[in-house]
C-alpha positions in Angstrom: -113.1 84.7 29.1 -114.0 81.1 28.6 -111.8 78.3 30.1 -111.7 74.6 29.5 -108.8 72.5 30.7 -107.7 70.0 28.2 -106.3 67.7 30.9 -107.5 64.5 32.6 -110.1 65.8 35.0 -109.4 63.0 37.5 -106.3 65.0 38.4 -108.3 67.8 39.9 -109.0 67.6 43.7 -112.6 66.8 44.4 -113.4 65.6 40.9 -115.0 62.1 40.9 -112.4 59.4 40.3 -112.8 57.7 36.9 -110.8 54.6 36.2 -108.7 55.0 33.0 -110.0 58.4 32.3 -108.4 59.8 29.1 -110.1 63.2 28.8 -107.1 65.1 27.4 -108.9 67.0 24.7 -106.2 66.1 22.1 -107.4 66.2 18.6 -106.5 66.7 15.0 -108.9 69.6 14.6 -110.7 71.9 17.0 -114.1 73.6 16.6 -115.8 76.3 18.6 -119.3 77.5 18.0 -120.9 80.4 19.9 -124.6 81.0 19.7 -125.7 84.6 19.5 -128.7 86.0 21.4 -132.0 86.0 19.5 -131.6 86.1 15.8 -127.9 87.0 15.9 -125.8 84.7 13.7 -123.8 82.0 15.3 -120.0 82.5 15.2 -117.8 79.5 14.3 -114.1 78.8 14.3 -112.3 75.7 13.2 -108.5 75.1 13.2 -105.9 72.5 13.1 -104.9 70.7 16.4 -101.6 71.4 18.1 -98.7 68.9 18.2 -98.1 66.9 21.3 -96.1 69.1 23.7 -92.4 68.3 24.0 -90.5 70.3 26.6 -87.3 69.6 24.7 -88.6 71.5 21.7 -87.6 75.2 22.0 -90.3 76.4 19.7 -93.1 74.6 21.6 -91.7 75.7 24.9 -91.6 79.3 23.8 -95.2 79.0 22.5 -96.3 77.5 25.8 -94.7 80.4 27.8 -96.3 83.0 25.5 -99.7 81.4 25.8 -99.4 81.0 29.6 -98.5 84.7 29.9 -101.6 85.6 27.7 -103.9 83.4 29.9 -102.5 85.1 33.1 -103.1 88.5 31.6 -106.7 87.7 30.6 -107.4 86.1 33.9 -106.2 89.2 35.7 -108.0 91.6 33.4 -111.3 89.8 33.8 -110.9 88.8 37.5 -111.0 85.1 36.7 -109.8 82.9 39.6 -110.3 79.4 38.3 -108.5 79.5 34.9 -105.0 80.0 36.1 -103.8 76.4 36.1 -101.2 75.9 33.4 
């Protein structure tokens, strides 16, 4: 399980304060590349970005709940303690 929080890191306790930090990870497209060991081929995925979250949109709220449940299940399955922040 790999975890990266697409949130302003200055909101985490102990993280160095950065004035006007806007590290939200919002984008029109996302790309992930994983390098394989040795001569194993790299694996790449690219997809469209998500819309800005709106709690008043039932479809987005439902998707958020489903993905939070999936994250909790993976964190429990793999014993992850740091990737439980929603």
